[in-house]
C-alpha positions in Angstrom: 37.4 92.3 111.6 40.1 94.6 110.5 41.5 96.5 113.7 42.7 99.6 113.8 46.1 99.4 115.3 48.1 102.4 115.1 47.6 104.8 118.8 47.1 108.0 116.3 44.8 106.9 114.5 42.6 105.5 117.3 43.4 109.0 118.7 41.8 111.0 115.4 39.1 108.4 115.3 37.6 108.6 118.8 37.7 112.8 118.6 36.2 112.0 115.7 33.3 109.5 117.0 33.0 111.4 120.1 29.3 112.5 119.5 28.7 108.9 118.2 30.3 108.0 121.4 28.0 109.2 122.9 25.3 108.9 121.4 25.5 105.5 121.8 26.3 105.6 125.4 22.7 107.1 125.9 21.3 104.8 123.7 22.8 102.0 125.7 21.1 103.5 129.0 17.7 104.1 127.6 17.9 100.6 125.6 16.4 98.5 128.1 18.9 96.3 127.0 20.2 93.6 129.9 22.8 93.9 131.5 23.9 91.0 131.6 23.6 90.6 127.9 25.7 93.9 127.3 28.4 92.4 129.4 28.8 89.0 127.5 28.9 90.6 124.5 32.0 93.0 125.9 33.4 89.5 127.5 32.7 87.4 123.0 34.3 90.7 121.6 37.4 90.9 123.8 38.2 87.1 123.7 38.2 87.9 119.5 39.8 91.0 119.6 42.4 91.1 122.6 44.7 88.9 121.4 45.3 90.4 117.8 46.4 93.7 120.0 50.3 93.3 121.2 50.3 96.0 124.2 53.9 95.4 124.5 54.1 97.4 121.2 51.8 100.5 122.1 52.0 100.7 126.0 49.7 104.1 125.6 48.1 103.4 129.0 51.9 103.4 130.5 52.0 107.3 129.0 48.9 108.4 129.8 46.5 106.8 132.5 46.3 107.7 135.9 46.3 104.2 137.4 45.5 103.6 141.6 47.5 102.1 143.6 47.3 100.4 147.5 49.1 99.5 150.1 49.5 96.0 148.4 50.8 98.0 145.5 53.4 99.7 147.5 54.4 96.7 149.2 54.7 94.7 145.9 57.1 97.7 144.2 58.9 98.3 147.4 60.4 94.7 146.8 61.2 94.7 143.2 62.6 98.2 144.3 64.5 97.0 146.9 63.4 100.1 148.6 61.0 100.5 151.6 57.2 101.8 151.2 58.2 105.5 152.9 61.2 105.3 149.8 58.6 104.2 147.4 56.0 106.8 148.5 58.1 109.8 148.6 60.5 109.3 145.5 57.6 107.5 142.9 54.0 108.9 144.5 51.3 111.4 145.1 47.9 111.3 146.1 45.4 110.5 143.3 42.2 111.9 142.4 40.6 108.6 144.9 40.4 109.0 147.7 42.2 107.2 149.9 44.9 105.9 146.8 47.9 106.8 145.3 49.8 107.3 141.8 52.9 107.9 140.2 53.9 111.2 140.0 55.2 111.1 136.5 53.5 110.9 133.2 54.5 108.5 131.4 54.9 105.9 134.0 58.4 106.2 135.8 58.9 102.4 135.1 58.3 102.4 131.2 61.1 101.5 129.4 60.5 102.1 125.7 57.1 100.4 125.2 58.2 97.4 128.7 57.3 97.7 132.1 60.6 97.4 134.3 58.6 95.9 137.0 56.0 94.0 135.1 55.9 91.0 137.7 55.6 94.3 140.2 53.6 96.0 138.8 50.4 97.8 140.5 47.2 95.9 140.5 45.8 98.4 138.5 47.9 98.0 135.5 47.4 94.2 136.1 43.4 94.8 135.9 43.7 97.9 132.5 41.6 97.8 130.3 39.4 96.2 133.0 37.2 94.6 129.6 35.9 91.8 132.0 34.3 93.9 134.6 30.7 93.4 135.1 28.0 96.4 134.8 29.9 98.2 131.4 26.6 100.5 131.5 27.7 102.0 134.8 30.9 102.4 133.4 30.5 103.5 129.9 31.8 107.3 130.7 35.3 105.8 131.1 34.5 103.1 129.1 34.7 105.4 125.5 37.1 108.1 127.4 40.1 105.5 127.2 38.6 104.1 123.9 41.2 107.1 122.5 43.6 105.9 125.1 44.1 102.1 124.6 43.7 99.9 121.4 41.1 96.8 122.5 39.1 99.4 124.0 38.7 101.2 120.8 38.3 98.6 118.6 35.4 96.5 121.1 34.2 99.7 121.0 33.7 99.9 117.8 32.5 96.6 117.8 29.7 96.2 120.3 28.0 99.5 118.5 28.0 97.5 115.3 27.0 94.4 117.2 24.1 96.6 119.5 23.0 98.4 117.0 22.4 95.8 114.0 21.3 93.3 117.0 18.4 95.5 118.3 17.8 96.7 114.6 18.3 100.4 115.9 21.0 101.4 113.1 18.3 103.8 112.1 19.3 105.2 115.7 22.8 105.7 114.8 22.1 107.3 111.7 20.3 109.5 113.6 23.2 111.1 115.5 
């Protein structure tokens, strides 16, 4: 399987495939396919795709994603920066859209240097887990997964492969053509 590895191309392709992706989301939600089967397929695809993409060459998530930080993240960053937690909050953080969480005041991330994280060993948990492929229950996170397909090379390629696998496995290829 050939992967798309240009962030500019995936932004364009994700936009062009928006309707198809929404159709796939609807199909999955209505298909009755077991959640576990979908999660297993995502995990299988992730194991094939993720090692073939160098996130350090991209870092688009650090430019576009709003990470959510908690107190443990603030403490970790404070230690790395040799600042107090209050200084970290004042200088770098703001309330996020998720209640009780914080996010960086600016995008791209203030710790992004080129395509590298200046605080990599101390980065927030959200960043450590991104793109959150292995969280169970993808069926419940499909909107975000599809939205992030225009941001993340891994997500984009997994989504495209998942569409091929699920529609083919379920025999719903004609359903895809209808959308």
